[in-house]
C-alpha angles and dihedrals in degrees: 000000000000092000089056092063093062110135095018103060094103090054093045090052090051090049090052091054092048091049090050090052090053090052093052092045095053094046091049091051090064092048089052091049089056090047091052092050090053093045092051089056096043103042136049119234088256095054100035095078093041092053102035105026094118093052094044090051091051092051091050093048092051092049090050094048096043095082089058092050090049091046091054091047092050092047092054092042102045106021100039109025111020096064103024097049100061092039089054091050092047089054092050093046091046091050089053093047091053087057093056119110126254087252089062093057093044088059097044138061108247087217090051092052093048090047091054090047089056099038098044094050091056092043091053089050093048093047094050094043093048091052095046096040108033100030093049095043094046095046094049093042091052094045092049092045092049092052091050095049092047090054090051095045130321090226089067088066093064098077090047093048090051091047090051092053094045092046090048091050092050091050090047090053101041106031097066088051092050089046092055091049090048092056092049089045094052091052091047091049092052092048090049093050091045093053093048092047090047091058092049093047090051097037092134091059092045092054094038091060095035092239100143091119091045091052090048089054091045090052094040091057089055091045091052091050089051091046090051089057089049093052090048091051093048093051090059091045091053091051090049092049093054095045093049092048090054090049091051094049089052090051095051095044095046092046092052091045094050091044092053090047093052090047091052089052090051093241098120138022132236089266092061091052089049093049095045093046091047089051091051092049090048089050090053088060091043090053093065091044093048090045093054094041091049091046090048090047093057092041087055092047090051092050089047092051091047093047094045091059087067102028096047095045108136115260108241098195109052137153118256114249091250097038114154131213113265114244116196113198102154108005101236111162123195125186096199110203095306127181124200135170148150137237111277092223090054097054115155128177114268099243103168092196089059090058090221098115098186101281129153133164093354117194097044123110116269110262133185091268094055122094114218116233098174117029119196088324116188125183128158114197112193122225110282092006118143114212133179123213112218128188144102122276109292094033090113101250097132090039088061091052093048090051090051089053087046093235082141132020121239119247092227137349127044140264116217133194111192088340095308116120106232092222089060096056130066116275090229094056091044094055093042087064094051128071118196136187116191133190089236096063113196120197125188120240091256139092123304088246092056091046095052094040088053085090091054114009094190094057119125123235088252091057091045093051091047090053091050091051091052088052092048088243104114094077092066097030094061090056096048125111139166137214092267094061096258116142140192112345092005095059117120112237098203127233109332088351093293092158091064131069121249091257093048092050090051092050090052088049090052089048090052092052092044090053091047090054094192119181092239121056128195120190118187107182085323094176100031092113096049128093119241095259094052092042091053091049093048096045092081091052091049090050090051089048091052093054110118093003133111105240133194113187129186121196139154089204099075092196089070093061103027091101094058121112096251136009119210115202113205133191127174093348097310136099110244100170138007138174141090122317093256093046093051092048090050091050089058093213135129094310093050091052091048090050091050093049099049123097113218090351096303118142111233125226098218119105 
């Protein structure tokens, strides 16, 4: 929690001082009220000013200056800390989440993660502000009140001391229970948000299968779980409210009774009774405020603890402290006897389109419960060579690409680019040197210009348009518009590019990679969403783009990669054949049989 206050500690310290001043001010007001009552009984109007003018002027000055003190406190609280603090935390959390591995996001709801980023930032703010505001104010107010009551008569401290003990016991009993319900509630809230967001993010699938009612039931179950935690929390709050009210009534009654007793004994005046009773009444109001603030504090702590389990999860793929910037001069890639696998109890189907590729806990040593996906795999790709990876789903083709991008770390062995091990260079510099077009094209909910320029943010409009022309995309882009009146490159594409067809999204993705112009090019079913006419038209541009680059292409339609320099046939994480298209056909092996069985160049799934 202390680390979260970095950059705002000076302001928080100032706010604590201002809160302490408010506590002293409010306690002194009650003492002055008691003094005034006594003075009005002891002095005539003519003698009161003559005897107490200095004190009356001090009271008046404090009252006049108090709004300025409160204004300064409010400015620091609401203008400096209240908004800046959570936004600063969100930015830090977001930066950390962007550094998480692909495995992390395969295991988590994206909506759940974003909810925790938002909720936890607010909870951290509320926790820190409650501690600095309430704790400081309450401590100073109680100390000041205690000194005043002791000066009036020490017996007047007894009701307040009893109240303090009873209130502390009630907090000790109720707060841990409220904290536990808050932790459960925070997790239930994140689950509810995640499920709702998941439905919105996959709205096409929901509507395609007519599962709106099913999704409503799916979300309703999470909502009922959340509501159950709310009911449990409110039951404890109700019990706490009743108990604290009883404690407050006891305080007020006992303070008045002791005050009257002391007045009858001649030990205190009417002013002391007025001051002590006013303090007790003020404490009655403070009790509810302290109760809610304390409850809110532990709710926030529960939310922080729940959120931190996700937000502080260790990053599995990290740069080494002395990581260098990758420099690509030739583009030679070597997979040097690498092993890679996943936990047997975390098996997922190898759907290459899903880009998961069966990985879990990468970077740990292979153990008996790990299933190998790549086994002592060696492949040397020469500078500027264009190779195609061939094999059925599950062969490990996409896994190889993901390892090259360092979305996962190998279990053993090394991957080199121009003699530089990719785990010894920064991830940012590695991926800057690689351009990739996938079959599952993902666009950001931004303009077409921003999506294409994502490959090279400093590109000019002329360069962006040229890239779209090469990708056969400009003809449809120039006619696009959205409901806000934006046109062409300024058109919003919707979440994940939902406003565009699959072929349009893929052409924009190809434009983005063409604009990036990286020395290493990865193509994973790069033209799978294009019709034959567009694919034919774009082939020449792709061939031009591949000139002088090292290329790794994956395709089920063998005709799209048959012209590459070398084809590598994979099966169960091993290379079983490699060579040119003609050489592999002449060999009459696995590739030749796959070629013969395919219809229109499509690789069959049968054994």
